[in-house]
Structures are given as structure tokens and as C-alpha cells.
KESE-648794 format. One record per residue (C-alpha): residue number from 0; x, y, z. Coordinates in Angstrom, 2 decimals, decimal comma. Layout:
<r nr="NUM" east="X" north="Y" up="Z"/>
...
***
This chain:
<r nr="0" east="78,40" north="91,62" up="168,38"/>
<r nr="1" east="78,16" north="93,17" up="164,59"/>
<r nr="2" east="74,97" north="92,94" up="163,52"/>
<r nr="3" east="72,19" north="90,19" up="164,10"/>
<r nr="4" east="73,36" north="86,64" up="164,69"/>
<r nr="5" east="71,55" north="83,47" up="164,27"/>
<r nr="6" east="71,65" north="80,21" up="166,01"/>
<r nr="7" east="70,76" north="76,40" up="165,25"/>
<r nr="8" east="71,50" north="73,13" up="165,93"/>
<r nr="9" east="73,81" north="71,38" up="163,60"/>
<r nr="10" east="71,98" north="68,01" up="162,74"/>
<r nr="11" east="74,58" north="64,80" up="162,74"/>
<r nr="12" east="76,18" north="64,79" up="159,38"/>
<r nr="13" east="75,17" north="62,01" up="157,08"/>
<r nr="14" east="77,83" north="59,72" up="155,07"/>
<r nr="15" east="79,46" north="62,21" up="152,71"/>
<r nr="16" east="79,46" north="61,17" up="149,04"/>
<r nr="17" east="83,42" north="62,65" up="149,13"/>
<r nr="18" east="85,83" north="59,66" up="147,66"/>
<r nr="19" east="88,74" north="60,42" up="149,81"/>
<r nr="20" east="89,44" north="56,76" up="150,58"/>
<r nr="21" east="89,28" north="55,69" up="146,74"/>
<r nr="22" east="92,82" north="55,54" up="144,89"/>
<r nr="23" east="93,16" north="58,25" up="142,64"/>
<r nr="24" east="93,87" north="55,60" up="139,48"/>
<r nr="25" east="91,09" north="53,72" up="140,80"/>
<r nr="26" east="89,39" north="52,18" up="137,44"/>
<r nr="27" east="91,86" north="54,38" up="135,66"/>
<r nr="28" east="89,64" north="57,74" up="136,54"/>
<r nr="29" east="90,68" north="60,30" up="138,51"/>
<r nr="30" east="89,72" north="61,42" up="141,87"/>
<r nr="31" east="87,04" north="64,41" up="140,45"/>
<r nr="32" east="86,27" north="62,36" up="137,57"/>
<r nr="33" east="84,88" north="59,46" up="140,02"/>
<r nr="34" east="83,66" north="61,89" up="142,12"/>
<r nr="35" east="81,46" north="63,19" up="138,91"/>
<r nr="36" east="80,28" north="59,47" up="138,43"/>
<r nr="37" east="79,03" north="59,25" up="141,95"/>
<r nr="38" east="77,37" north="62,63" up="141,59"/>
<r nr="39" east="75,84" north="61,57" up="138,49"/>
<r nr="40" east="74,32" north="58,16" up="139,90"/>
<r nr="41" east="73,09" north="60,06" up="142,84"/>
<r nr="42" east="70,86" north="62,24" up="140,92"/>
<r nr="43" east="73,01" north="64,84" up="138,82"/>
<r nr="44" east="71,42" north="65,09" up="135,18"/>
<r nr="45" east="73,45" north="64,07" up="132,40"/>
<r nr="46" east="75,55" north="66,83" up="131,06"/>
<r nr="47" east="75,31" north="68,96" up="134,23"/>
<r nr="48" east="78,64" north="69,84" up="134,22"/>
<r nr="49" east="79,01" north="69,33" up="137,85"/>
<r nr="50" east="75,94" north="71,50" up="139,00"/>
<r nr="51" east="74,51" north="70,23" up="142,30"/>
<r nr="52" east="70,81" north="69,81" up="142,61"/>
<r nr="53" east="68,28" north="70,91" up="145,21"/>
<r nr="54" east="64,99" north="69,16" up="145,75"/>
<r nr="55" east="63,04" north="70,70" up="142,59"/>
<r nr="56" east="66,10" north="70,15" up="140,02"/>
<r nr="57" east="67,39" north="73,36" up="140,78"/>
<r nr="58" east="71,46" north="73,33" up="139,12"/>
<r nr="59" east="73,52" north="75,31" up="141,82"/>
<r nr="60" east="77,22" north="74,96" up="141,14"/>
<r nr="61" east="79,19" north="75,83" up="144,33"/>
<r nr="62" east="82,66" north="77,10" up="143,68"/>
<r nr="63" east="85,44" north="79,10" up="146,02"/>
<r nr="64" east="86,35" north="82,74" up="146,11"/>
<r nr="65" east="90,10" north="83,09" up="147,22"/>
<r nr="66" east="90,02" north="86,20" up="149,55"/>
<r nr="67" east="91,29" north="84,31" up="152,28"/>
<r nr="68" east="94,46" north="83,70" up="150,64"/>
<r nr="69" east="94,53" north="87,06" up="149,43"/>
<r nr="70" east="94,15" north="88,75" up="152,64"/>
<r nr="71" east="97,74" north="87,94" up="153,56"/>
<r nr="72" east="99,33" north="88,84" up="149,97"/>
<r nr="73" east="100,69" north="91,85" up="149,00"/>
<r nr="74" east="98,07" north="94,02" up="147,17"/>
<r nr="75" east="95,90" north="91,28" up="147,80"/>
<r nr="76" east="97,16" north="89,78" up="144,52"/>
<r nr="77" east="96,31" north="85,86" up="144,60"/>
<r nr="78" east="98,73" north="85,31" up="141,25"/>
<r nr="79" east="101,40" north="83,99" up="143,51"/>
<r nr="80" east="99,07" north="81,67" up="145,03"/>
<r nr="81" east="97,20" north="80,14" up="142,31"/>
<r nr="82" east="98,79" north="76,96" up="142,35"/>
<r nr="83" east="98,01" north="76,20" up="145,82"/>
<r nr="84" east="94,49" north="77,77" up="145,65"/>
<r nr="85" east="93,37" north="75,72" up="142,67"/>
<r nr="86" east="94,91" north="72,28" up="144,50"/>
<r nr="87" east="93,20" north="72,83" up="147,53"/>
<r nr="88" east="89,91" north="73,99" up="146,14"/>
<r nr="89" east="89,72" north="71,02" up="143,83"/>
<r nr="90" east="91,02" north="68,93" up="147,00"/>
<r nr="91" east="87,59" north="70,37" up="148,85"/>
<r nr="92" east="85,66" north="69,04" up="146,20"/>
<r nr="93" east="84,30" north="72,06" up="144,96"/>
<r nr="94" east="82,98" north="72,75" up="141,24"/>
<r nr="95" east="85,06" north="75,77" up="140,43"/>
<r nr="96" east="86,58" north="78,89" up="141,32"/>
<r nr="97" east="85,61" north="82,07" up="141,10"/>
<r nr="98" east="89,06" north="84,61" up="140,45"/>
<r nr="99" east="89,86" north="88,02" up="141,68"/>
<r nr="100" east="90,39" north="90,60" up="139,07"/>
<r nr="101" east="93,84" north="90,61" up="140,05"/>
<r nr="102" east="94,77" north="86,92" up="138,89"/>
<r nr="103" east="93,50" north="88,25" up="135,28"/>
<r nr="104" east="95,71" north="91,48" up="134,71"/>
<r nr="105" east="99,21" north="89,63" up="134,07"/>
<r nr="106" east="99,89" north="89,22" up="130,36"/>
<r nr="107" east="100,24" north="85,46" up="130,84"/>
<r nr="108" east="97,10" north="85,02" up="132,62"/>
<r nr="109" east="95,08" north="83,31" up="130,70"/>
<r nr="110" east="97,39" north="80,70" up="129,35"/>
<r nr="111" east="98,41" north="79,99" up="133,05"/>
<r nr="112" east="95,26" north="79,76" up="134,59"/>
<r nr="113" east="93,84" north="77,45" up="131,91"/>
<r nr="114" east="96,71" north="75,25" up="132,29"/>
<r nr="115" east="95,91" north="75,51" up="136,22"/>
<r nr="116" east="92,43" north="74,55" up="135,63"/>
<r nr="117" east="92,89" north="71,86" up="133,27"/>
<r nr="118" east="95,50" north="70,17" up="135,94"/>
<r nr="119" east="93,05" north="70,19" up="138,71"/>
<r nr="120" east="89,59" north="69,71" up="137,02"/>
<r nr="121" east="88,39" north="73,02" up="138,33"/>
<r nr="122" east="86,50" north="75,40" up="136,11"/>
<r nr="123" east="86,42" north="79,32" up="136,23"/>
<r nr="124" east="83,11" north="80,33" up="137,33"/>
<r nr="125" east="83,58" north="83,90" up="137,23"/>
<r nr="126" east="85,64" north="87,01" up="138,73"/>
<r nr="127" east="85,22" north="89,57" up="141,43"/>
<r nr="128" east="85,93" north="92,98" up="140,37"/>
<r nr="129" east="85,35" north="96,66" up="141,84"/>
<r nr="130" east="86,56" north="100,10" up="142,03"/>
<r nr="131" east="85,20" north="103,60" up="143,41"/>
<r nr="132" east="82,51" north="103,92" up="140,68"/>
<r nr="133" east="80,77" north="106,65" up="142,14"/>
<r nr="134" east="83,99" north="109,01" up="141,33"/>
<r nr="135" east="83,57" north="109,98" up="137,72"/>
<r nr="136" east="87,36" north="110,87" up="137,99"/>
<r nr="137" east="88,03" north="107,14" up="138,09"/>
<r nr="138" east="85,90" north="106,06" up="135,18"/>
<r nr="139" east="88,51" north="105,81" up="132,60"/>
<r nr="140" east="90,78" north="103,46" up="134,75"/>
<r nr="141" east="88,05" north="101,16" up="136,18"/>
<r nr="142" east="86,79" north="100,91" up="132,65"/>
<r nr="143" east="89,68" north="100,43" up="130,83"/>
<r nr="144" east="90,13" north="97,70" up="133,69"/>
<r nr="145" east="87,14" north="96,13" up="132,55"/>
<r nr="146" east="87,86" north="96,02" up="129,16"/>
<r nr="147" east="90,91" north="94,13" up="129,91"/>
<r nr="148" east="89,62" north="91,74" up="132,65"/>
<r nr="149" east="86,07" north="90,47" up="131,23"/>
<r nr="150" east="87,47" north="89,27" up="127,99"/>
<r nr="151" east="90,30" north="87,17" up="129,65"/>
<r nr="152" east="87,71" north="85,83" up="132,13"/>
<r nr="153" east="85,49" north="84,83" up="129,11"/>
<r nr="154" east="88,55" north="83,09" up="127,56"/>
<r nr="155" east="88,47" north="81,01" up="130,75"/>
<r nr="156" east="84,90" north="80,45" up="130,40"/>
<r nr="157" east="83,79" north="82,72" up="133,51"/>
<r nr="158" east="80,38" north="84,01" up="132,85"/>
<r nr="159" east="79,56" north="85,86" up="135,91"/>
<r nr="160" east="81,38" north="89,23" up="137,32"/>
<r nr="161" east="80,83" north="89,85" up="141,04"/>
<r nr="162" east="81,29" north="94,00" up="140,74"/>
<r nr="163" east="81,41" north="96,02" up="143,59"/>
<r nr="164" east="81,00" north="100,01" up="143,70"/>
<r nr="165" east="83,22" north="101,09" up="146,19"/>
<r nr="166" east="82,74" north="102,81" up="149,37"/>
<r nr="167" east="82,72" north="106,76" up="149,94"/>
<r nr="168" east="83,27" north="108,51" up="153,06"/>
<r nr="169" east="79,68" north="109,38" up="154,12"/>
<r nr="170" east="76,58" north="108,65" up="152,32"/>
<r nr="171" east="77,18" north="109,09" up="148,56"/>
<r nr="172" east="75,72" north="112,23" up="147,24"/>
<r nr="173" east="72,53" north="111,54" up="144,08"/>
<r nr="174" east="75,66" north="112,91" up="142,12"/>
<r nr="175" east="77,93" north="110,24" up="142,95"/>
<r nr="176" east="75,22" north="107,91" up="142,75"/>
<r nr="177" east="74,43" north="108,78" up="138,95"/>
<r nr="178" east="78,15" north="108,32" up="138,21"/>
<r nr="179" east="78,19" north="105,05" up="139,93"/>
<r nr="180" east="75,19" north="103,98" up="137,78"/>
<r nr="181" east="77,15" north="104,96" up="134,51"/>
<r nr="182" east="79,83" north="103,01" up="135,38"/>
<r nr="183" east="78,13" north="100,12" up="136,09"/>
<r nr="184" east="76,10" north="100,49" up="132,92"/>
<r nr="185" east="79,40" north="100,70" up="131,15"/>
<r nr="186" east="81,01" north="97,46" up="132,69"/>
<r nr="187" east="77,68" north="95,85" up="131,97"/>
<r nr="188" east="77,88" north="96,59" up="128,12"/>
<r nr="189" east="81,28" north="95,02" up="128,12"/>
<r nr="190" east="80,29" north="92,18" up="129,92"/>
<r nr="191" east="77,41" north="91,53" up="127,54"/>
<r nr="192" east="79,45" north="91,64" up="124,67"/>
<r nr="193" east="81,68" north="88,78" up="126,27"/>
<r nr="194" east="78,81" north="86,62" up="127,35"/>
<r nr="195" east="79,18" north="87,31" up="130,89"/>
<r nr="196" east="76,59" north="88,41" up="133,63"/>
<r nr="197" east="77,62" north="91,38" up="136,16"/>
<r nr="198" east="75,88" north="91,00" up="139,32"/>
<r nr="199" east="76,24" north="93,61" up="141,87"/>
<r nr="200" east="78,47" north="92,33" up="144,99"/>
<r nr="201" east="77,81" north="93,92" up="148,35"/>
<r nr="202" east="79,88" north="94,56" up="151,39"/>
<r nr="203" east="78,08" north="96,39" up="154,27"/>
<r nr="204" east="78,59" north="100,01" up="152,82"/>
<r nr="205" east="76,00" north="99,08" up="150,17"/>
<r nr="206" east="73,49" north="97,65" up="152,38"/>
<r nr="207" east="73,67" north="99,83" up="155,73"/>
<r nr="208" east="71,48" north="102,60" up="156,38"/>
<r nr="209" east="68,30" north="101,11" up="154,88"/>
<r nr="210" east="70,31" north="100,14" up="152,03"/>
<r nr="211" east="70,64" north="103,49" up="150,41"/>
<r nr="212" east="73,49" north="102,66" up="148,34"/>
<r nr="213" east="72,07" north="99,27" up="146,68"/>
<r nr="214" east="68,53" north="100,84" up="146,11"/>
<r nr="215" east="70,63" north="103,94" up="144,83"/>
<r nr="216" east="71,82" north="101,67" up="142,26"/>
<r nr="217" east="69,06" north="99,51" up="141,41"/>
<r nr="218" east="66,92" north="102,69" up="140,68"/>
<r nr="219" east="69,23" north="103,70" up="138,33"/>
<r nr="220" east="69,99" north="100,16" up="136,70"/>
<r nr="221" east="66,93" north="98,22" up="136,94"/>
<r nr="222" east="68,26" north="95,46" up="134,60"/>
<r nr="223" east="70,82" north="94,78" up="137,10"/>
<r nr="224" east="71,14" north="91,40" up="138,97"/>
<r nr="225" east="72,25" north="90,79" up="142,42"/>
<r nr="226" east="75,21" north="88,80" up="143,99"/>
<r nr="227" east="74,92" north="89,03" up="147,72"/>
<r nr="228" east="77,34" north="88,26" up="150,61"/>
<r nr="229" east="75,00" north="86,80" up="152,83"/>
<r nr="230" east="77,48" north="87,47" up="155,83"/>
<r nr="231" east="77,90" north="91,00" up="155,07"/>
<r nr="232" east="74,37" north="91,52" up="154,80"/>
<r nr="233" east="74,12" north="90,14" up="158,40"/>
<r nr="234" east="76,86" north="92,57" up="159,33"/>
<r nr="235" east="75,12" north="95,43" up="158,00"/>
<r nr="236" east="71,81" north="94,31" up="159,99"/>
<r nr="237" east="69,70" north="93,24" up="157,02"/>
<r nr="238" east="68,04" north="89,69" up="157,40"/>
<r nr="239" east="69,58" north="87,65" up="154,63"/>
<r nr="240" east="66,36" north="85,54" up="154,87"/>
<r nr="241" east="64,35" north="88,93" up="154,28"/>
<r nr="242" east="66,84" north="90,24" up="151,44"/>
<r nr="243" east="66,38" north="86,87" up="149,22"/>
<r nr="244" east="62,71" north="86,79" up="149,59"/>
<r nr="245" east="62,69" north="90,52" up="148,54"/>
<r nr="246" east="64,54" north="90,25" up="145,51"/>
<r nr="247" east="64,36" north="86,83" up="144,45"/>
<r nr="248" east="64,49" north="86,45" up="140,55"/>
<r nr="249" east="67,38" north="89,26" up="140,61"/>
<r nr="250" east="69,61" north="87,00" up="142,47"/>
<r nr="251" east="72,22" north="84,86" up="140,41"/>
<r nr="252" east="75,20" north="84,31" up="142,60"/>
<r nr="253" east="75,70" north="84,33" up="146,40"/>
<r nr="254" east="78,73" north="84,56" up="148,69"/>
<r nr="255" east="78,52" north="82,28" up="151,78"/>
<r nr="256" east="80,30" north="82,89" up="154,92"/>
<r nr="257" east="79,41" north="82,09" up="158,56"/>
<r nr="258" east="80,19" north="84,04" up="161,66"/>
<r nr="259" east="79,67" north="82,98" up="165,54"/>
<r nr="260" east="77,18" north="84,73" up="168,17"/>
<r nr="261" east="79,76" north="87,02" up="169,04"/>
<r nr="262" east="80,36" north="88,42" up="165,45"/>
<r nr="263" east="83,53" north="86,67" up="164,58"/>
<r nr="264" east="84,11" north="84,69" up="161,49"/>
<r nr="265" east="84,11" north="80,95" up="161,61"/>
<r nr="266" east="86,94" north="79,08" up="160,60"/>
<r nr="267" east="84,40" north="77,17" up="158,20"/>
<r nr="268" east="80,60" north="77,39" up="157,34"/>
<r nr="269" east="78,87" north="75,12" up="159,90"/>
<r nr="270" east="81,17" north="76,40" up="162,65"/>
<r nr="271" east="79,23" north="79,50" up="163,29"/>
<r nr="272" east="75,77" north="80,66" up="164,17"/>
<r nr="273" east="74,12" north="81,83" up="160,81"/>
<r nr="274" east="70,90" north="80,15" up="160,09"/>
<r nr="275" east="71,57" north="78,53" up="157,06"/>
<r nr="276" east="68,83" north="76,23" up="157,17"/>
<r nr="277" east="66,51" north="79,11" up="157,02"/>
<r nr="278" east="68,53" north="80,41" up="154,22"/>
<r nr="279" east="68,05" north="77,20" up="152,67"/>
<r nr="280" east="64,49" north="77,31" up="152,82"/>
<r nr="281" east="64,26" north="80,58" up="151,34"/>
<r nr="282" east="66,22" north="80,04" up="148,56"/>
<r nr="283" east="64,23" north="77,05" up="147,85"/>
<r nr="284" east="61,12" north="79,31" up="147,75"/>
<r nr="285" east="62,50" north="81,95" up="145,14"/>
<r nr="286" east="63,91" north="78,70" up="143,22"/>
<r nr="287" east="67,41" north="80,16" up="143,38"/>
<r nr="288" east="69,36" north="78,21" up="140,22"/>
<r nr="289" east="72,45" north="80,48" up="139,98"/>
<r nr="290" east="75,87" north="79,72" up="141,44"/>
<r nr="291" east="77,33" north="80,38" up="144,70"/>
<r nr="292" east="80,61" north="80,28" up="146,02"/>
<r nr="293" east="82,32" north="79,76" up="149,49"/>
<r nr="294" east="84,50" north="82,97" up="150,85"/>
<r nr="295" east="86,28" north="82,06" up="153,86"/>
<r nr="296" east="87,52" north="85,26" up="156,06"/>
<r nr="297" east="89,16" north="85,39" up="159,15"/>
<r nr="298" east="89,67" north="87,88" up="161,70"/>
<r nr="299" east="93,70" north="89,49" up="161,55"/>
<r nr="300" east="94,21" north="88,04" up="165,23"/>
<r nr="301" east="92,95" north="84,41" up="164,30"/>
<r nr="302" east="95,32" north="81,75" up="164,51"/>
<r nr="303" east="94,02" north="78,65" up="162,04"/>
<r nr="304" east="93,51" north="75,25" up="163,49"/>
<r nr="305" east="93,88" north="73,29" up="160,37"/>
<r nr="306" east="94,82" north="73,94" up="156,67"/>
<r nr="307" east="92,82" north="76,21" up="154,43"/>
<r nr="308" east="91,82" north="73,13" up="152,19"/>
<r nr="309" east="90,43" north="71,21" up="154,98"/>
<r nr="310" east="87,88" north="74,41" up="156,03"/>
<r nr="311" east="87,13" north="74,78" up="152,28"/>
<r nr="312" east="85,95" north="70,76" up="152,87"/>
<r nr="313" east="84,27" north="70,93" up="155,84"/>
<r nr="314" east="82,41" north="74,06" up="154,38"/>
<r nr="315" east="81,55" north="72,24" up="151,20"/>
<r nr="316" east="80,06" north="69,42" up="153,00"/>
<r nr="317" east="78,18" north="71,66" up="155,28"/>
<r nr="318" east="76,65" north="73,83" up="152,12"/>
<r nr="319" east="75,85" north="70,13" up="150,63"/>
<r nr="320" east="73,76" north="68,74" up="153,69"/>
<r nr="321" east="72,27" north="71,76" up="154,83"/>
<r nr="322" east="71,25" north="73,78" up="151,56"/>
<r nr="323" east="71,43" north="70,61" up="149,34"/>
<r nr="324" east="73,64" north="71,84" up="146,67"/>
***
């Protein structure tokens, strides 16, 4: 088993607020407009822009991340699949999308993605970004990429950059951690000039070995915000609840995924054994009011039993029922 698994009893789902049975042009509204009206009637504050609310009025927007599509594409480039990705995530009732940096690199990226966003009523929340920042020889390339990607993200309305610092062979040296921090600070400056907030996004390598890598960055970049992937925490042997409670206000973004007791990823969130009810209580205790994305992933030998859009829909409903967002 990878990491520590959690088991819980899934309560019977209450009647969903989704409107799949309502004709798309009912009352001359699109389906998403009608969903938005229902959300407002159910307690969404005026002008909240599709944010969901916790019991204490916290605004949390739940989007999707396209890794599960990228995993099967050459170079993990989602550009050829963007039309399907936007359509699927809109169908699933998500509030937005966190792009991957690859989608922002083509010359026509802004125009193409803006058109898809408007067509499907799906805002761009932010983008994921990464590189081997511990290697000074890579800094010019990585920072140059950030100078290209971040302004394009801002033009699309994205306001978060989930940043991964890159894995090295073995533990990083003090010099490598210094270089890593310098690169993060340079990208943070680019983000600040464009109204984007950088958050440190973890895989397992940042948080194993007593979180040596992540803590090394935070010691050097004390103003950095966090965007933890709760499942990667678990796989590295870190209790997500303890992590949430420890870092509290630093956490501005979340990646959500689930796994079964045997350590394999579940097809959708809610079909695994992670204790999302305990996670929800921890998020409530720290008054989390950032944004979160559902990032599905499947083992290479996994054969899906349903279309991805259905797994995103099931995951979205589970997050609403379990976390209240």
C-alpha cells in the first residue's frame, strides 16, 4: 500500500442541484445560466461568480485540472484536446478550469482558449507550471517560459499559478535549495506584475523525508503560498488533515483526488478511501476560502468504466455533498 489510506462510510447522496433534466433552452436560458440561478436561490451571494459556499459563508470555487487527458497525449500537451476538455468540464458542472502551461504556449493560445471559455461558460481559474528550478542552468529557460505563460494566463482571467519546483536525484543540496528559491522568487515577481498569485504545488518528492524539500523552500521564500495536492501528501506518508491544520492561512489552492485502500487511484473522487469528511472539517477549521480543482489520475493499466466527463460529474457532486463547496 502506498502511504496511509483512510476509510469512511459514504452517506447517501441527497438530491443534487444539477439540472440535467431541464431543457437547455428552458426559459431562454442556457443550462449553465439556469444552474447559476439555482445556486443563487440556494444561498450563493449576489455577484459571487459561481463560487460555492461553506456553512460559514466561505467562497470556494471548484474547478477541474486536465491531467487525466494530458497523461495520454504526446508531451502531455492538452492543446489538441481542449475542445473536449472544456465541454466535459462544463457538462460536469465545474466552476472553472486550471490549465496546464503547455496550453498557453502556442501563439494563438489566448484567442483559442478565450473562445472555448466563452462557448462553454467555463472560466479559466489558473494554470499549473513547473521545471527543475533547483538547477541554475535551467533558470533562464524556466523564467523565460514564465514570462510567456503568465501574461497570457492573466489575459484569460486566470489568477493562480500552481508551481512545481522539480524533482532531483536524491535529496537536494543546500546550494540546490538556494537556487530553487531564487527561481521561485523570480517567477513570483512575474506573477505579481500580472495580478497572479503563485502557489507551491507538491508531488511526493517535496513532502517526503519530513517535507525537507518543501520546508527548505518555505524557509527561503517565507511569503510563498501553498497549493497542496492532498493525495500526493497521502502517498508521501503525510496526513492531509495535519498538513492543513499546520499551514492554515498559507493554503490558497487545493488539488483533490482519491485512492483506494490498496493505494490505487479510484476512478472518481468518492469511490476511494480517503477521509474527505475529516479533510472537510479541517478546511472548515482553517476557514479555507481559496480555490480547488479536481485532478483525476488513473494507473496506466486502468481501464475506465465510463467517460471522463461522468467521472468529473460524480467527483463534483461528491465534493459538494462532502465538503459543502
